[in-house]
C-alpha positions as CSV (number, residue, x, y, z in Angstrom):
1,M,-15.8,-24.7,-8.3
2,S,-12.4,-25.4,-6.8
3,I,-9.7,-22.8,-6.3
4,R,-7.0,-23.7,-8.8
5,V,-3.5,-23.2,-7.5
6,I,0.0,-23.3,-8.9
7,L,2.9,-23.9,-6.6
8,S,6.2,-22.1,-7.4
9,D,9.2,-22.9,-5.3
10,D,12.7,-24.1,-6.3
11,H,12.7,-26.7,-3.4
12,Q,10.9,-29.9,-4.3
13,I,10.4,-30.7,-0.6
14,I,8.5,-27.5,-0.1
15,R,6.3,-28.1,-3.1
16,D,5.6,-31.7,-2.0
17,G,4.7,-30.6,1.5
18,L,2.4,-27.8,0.3
19,R,0.7,-30.1,-2.3
20,S,0.1,-32.7,0.3
21,L,-1.5,-30.2,2.7
22,L,-3.5,-28.3,0.1
23,E,-5.0,-31.3,-1.5
24,K,-6.5,-32.2,1.9
25,Q,-8.4,-28.9,1.8
26,P,-11.9,-29.0,0.4
27,G,-12.3,-26.7,-2.6
28,I,-8.6,-26.3,-3.4
29,E,-6.9,-28.0,-6.3
30,V,-3.2,-27.9,-7.1
31,I,-3.0,-27.9,-10.9
32,A,0.7,-27.5,-11.5
33,E,4.2,-26.9,-10.0
34,A,7.2,-24.9,-11.0
35,A,10.8,-24.7,-9.8
36,D,11.6,-21.2,-11.2
37,G,9.9,-18.0,-12.2
38,R,10.2,-18.4,-15.9
39,T,8.3,-21.7,-15.8
40,T,5.8,-20.2,-13.5
41,V,5.0,-17.4,-16.0
42,D,4.6,-19.9,-18.8
43,L,2.3,-22.1,-16.7
44,A,0.2,-19.1,-15.6
45,T,-0.3,-18.0,-19.2
46,K,-1.4,-21.5,-20.3
47,L,-3.4,-22.6,-17.3
48,K,-4.9,-19.4,-15.9
49,P,-4.9,-20.4,-12.3
50,D,-6.8,-18.6,-9.6
51,V,-3.9,-18.4,-7.2
52,I,-0.1,-18.8,-7.4
53,I,1.9,-19.5,-4.3
54,M,5.2,-17.9,-5.2
55,D,8.6,-18.1,-3.7
56,V,10.5,-14.9,-3.9
57,S,14.1,-16.2,-4.4
58,M,14.3,-18.7,-7.3
59,P,16.8,-19.4,-10.1
60,D,16.6,-18.2,-13.7
61,M,13.8,-15.7,-12.9
62,N,13.0,-14.6,-9.3
63,G,9.5,-14.4,-7.9
64,I,9.3,-10.6,-8.1
65,E,10.0,-10.5,-11.8
66,A,7.7,-13.5,-12.4
67,T,4.9,-11.9,-10.4
68,S,5.2,-8.6,-12.4
69,R,5.0,-10.4,-15.7
70,I,2.1,-12.6,-14.7
71,I,0.0,-9.7,-13.3
72,E,0.8,-7.6,-16.4
73,K,-0.5,-10.4,-18.7
74,T,-3.3,-11.8,-16.5
75,P,-4.2,-9.3,-13.7
76,K,-7.0,-11.5,-12.4
77,I,-4.5,-14.1,-11.1
78,K,-3.8,-13.7,-7.4
79,V,-0.2,-14.1,-6.3
80,I,0.7,-15.0,-2.7
81,A,4.4,-14.7,-1.8
82,L,5.6,-17.5,0.5
83,S,9.1,-16.5,1.5
84,M,11.8,-16.9,4.1
85,H,12.6,-13.2,3.6
86,S,11.1,-10.6,6.0
87,D,13.3,-7.8,4.7
88,R,11.4,-4.7,4.0
89,Q,12.8,-4.4,0.4
90,F,11.6,-7.9,-0.6
91,I,8.1,-7.2,0.8
92,I,7.8,-3.9,-0.9
93,E,9.1,-5.1,-4.3
94,M,6.8,-8.1,-4.2
95,L,3.7,-6.0,-3.4
96,N,4.7,-3.5,-6.0
97,A,5.0,-6.3,-8.5
98,G,1.3,-7.1,-7.9
99,A,1.3,-9.8,-5.2
100,S,-2.0,-9.8,-3.2
101,G,-0.4,-11.5,-0.1
102,Y,2.9,-12.1,1.6
103,I,3.5,-14.9,4.1
104,L,6.6,-16.1,5.8
105,K,7.6,-19.8,5.4
106,D,7.6,-20.3,9.1
107,A,3.9,-19.4,9.4
108,A,1.3,-22.0,10.3
109,F,-0.3,-23.7,7.3
110,S,-3.7,-22.3,8.4
111,E,-2.3,-18.9,7.6
112,L,-1.8,-19.9,4.0
113,I,-5.4,-21.1,3.8
114,N,-6.6,-17.9,5.2
115,A,-4.5,-16.0,2.7
116,I,-5.9,-18.0,-0.2
117,H,-9.5,-17.3,0.8
118,A,-8.7,-13.6,1.5
119,V,-7.2,-13.0,-1.9
120,M,-10.0,-14.9,-3.6
121,A,-12.3,-12.4,-1.9
122,N,-10.3,-9.5,-3.5
123,R,-8.6,-8.7,-0.1
124,S,-4.9,-8.5,0.6
125,Y,-3.3,-10.7,3.2
126,L,0.0,-10.1,5.1
127,S,1.5,-12.2,7.9
128,P,1.3,-10.3,11.2
129,E,5.0,-9.8,11.2
130,I,4.8,-8.5,7.6
131,A,1.9,-6.2,8.5
132,H,4.0,-4.7,11.3
133,I,6.9,-4.0,8.9
134,M,4.5,-2.3,6.4
135,I,2.9,-0.2,9.0
136,E,6.3,1.1,10.0
137,E,7.2,1.7,6.4
138,F,3.9,3.6,5.9
139,K,4.6,5.8,8.9
140,H,8.1,6.5,7.6
141,I,6.8,7.5,4.2
142,L,4.2,9.8,5.8
143,S,6.7,11.5,8.0
144,K,9.0,12.2,5.0
145,E,6.5,13.0,2.3
146,K,3.4,14.3,3.8
147,L,3.8,17.4,6.0
148,S,0.6,18.5,7.6
149,V,-0.6,22.0,8.2
150,F,0.4,21.7,11.8
151,S,4.0,21.1,10.9
152,I,4.2,23.7,8.1
153,L,2.5,26.7,9.7
154,T,2.8,28.4,13.1
155,P,-0.2,28.5,15.4
156,R,-0.9,32.1,14.5
157,E,-0.6,31.3,10.8
158,R,-3.0,28.5,11.2
159,E,-5.4,30.8,12.9
160,V,-5.1,33.3,10.1
161,L,-5.6,30.6,7.5
162,Q,-8.8,29.5,9.1
163,L,-10.1,33.0,9.2
164,I,-9.2,33.5,5.5
165,A,-11.0,30.3,4.7
166,E,-14.0,31.5,6.6
167,G,-14.2,34.6,4.4
168,K,-12.7,37.2,6.7
169,T,-11.0,40.2,5.0
170,T,-7.5,41.3,6.0
171,K,-8.9,44.2,8.0
172,E,-11.3,41.8,9.8
173,I,-8.5,39.4,10.6
174,A,-6.4,42.3,11.9
175,F,-9.2,43.5,14.1
176,K,-10.0,40.0,15.4
177,L,-6.3,39.2,16.3
178,K,-5.7,42.8,17.6
179,V,-2.8,43.3,15.1
180,S,-2.2,45.9,12.4
181,V,-3.5,45.4,8.9
182,K,0.1,45.3,7.7
183,T,0.9,42.4,10.2
184,A,-2.2,40.5,9.1
185,E,-1.2,41.0,5.4
186,T,2.3,39.7,6.3
187,Y,0.8,36.6,7.9
188,R,-1.3,35.9,4.8
189,Q,1.7,36.3,2.5
190,N,3.8,34.0,4.7
191,I,1.1,31.4,4.5
192,M,0.9,31.6,0.7
193,D,4.6,31.3,0.4
194,K,4.9,28.3,2.7
195,L,2.1,26.4,1.1
196,D,2.8,27.6,-2.4
197,I,-0.9,28.5,-2.8
198,H,-1.5,32.0,-4.0
199,T,-5.3,32.3,-4.3
200,I,-8.0,32.6,-1.6
201,A,-9.9,29.8,-3.2
202,G,-6.9,27.6,-3.0
203,L,-6.2,28.4,0.6
204,T,-9.8,27.7,1.5
205,K,-9.7,24.3,-0.2
206,Y,-6.5,23.5,1.6
207,A,-7.9,24.6,5.0
208,V,-10.9,22.4,4.6
209,R,-8.9,19.4,3.5
210,E,-6.5,19.8,6.5
211,G,-9.4,20.0,8.9
212,L,-9.0,23.6,10.0
213,T,-12.6,24.4,9.0
214,T,-15.6,22.6,7.7
215,L,-16.7,25.3,5.3
216,G,-17.2,24.2,1.8
217,E,-18.0,20.6,2.6
């Protein structure tokens, strides 16, 4: 069966060019066109295409809103954003709306074909330039939201946490580190306060998850 495609772009010349190129591809059929997001949503509901090639900026209803409504109603439809915008916000909003791919309009046509086949295989597809932007965004999110044990605890606290996870008592930890029991107890309390974990079981799970020890796996 052919891959059934709807083209959504407010520029007739873009739609004409894409239709002409896509219709030369074996196994791909353009079943409809739309010049705005609202019409695209209506066509998607009626025709149930496999893929929609969606512009991001369109009159009446933009591609982000249209994508969100289409995916909400018919989640099996794959949406590929084809846009002139490489701004991080456009990309993130389009992907959050449910798009499976994002390609820039200055990309080679072969890239669009690759994207169509990728999303039909339930994979995502991003232009190389877009992928780079998303990697940087991901790194930024990680640096802000996910603090690792190596950034939260001091080296000595990490050492104590590992020993706790490995079942050592406070006295055993004090002996091993050549510190007083009171100092070892202070380390343990500091660890609990910093991690907001107040049970030995919880500390053990955290230590295993963060790779300090392999116990419990």
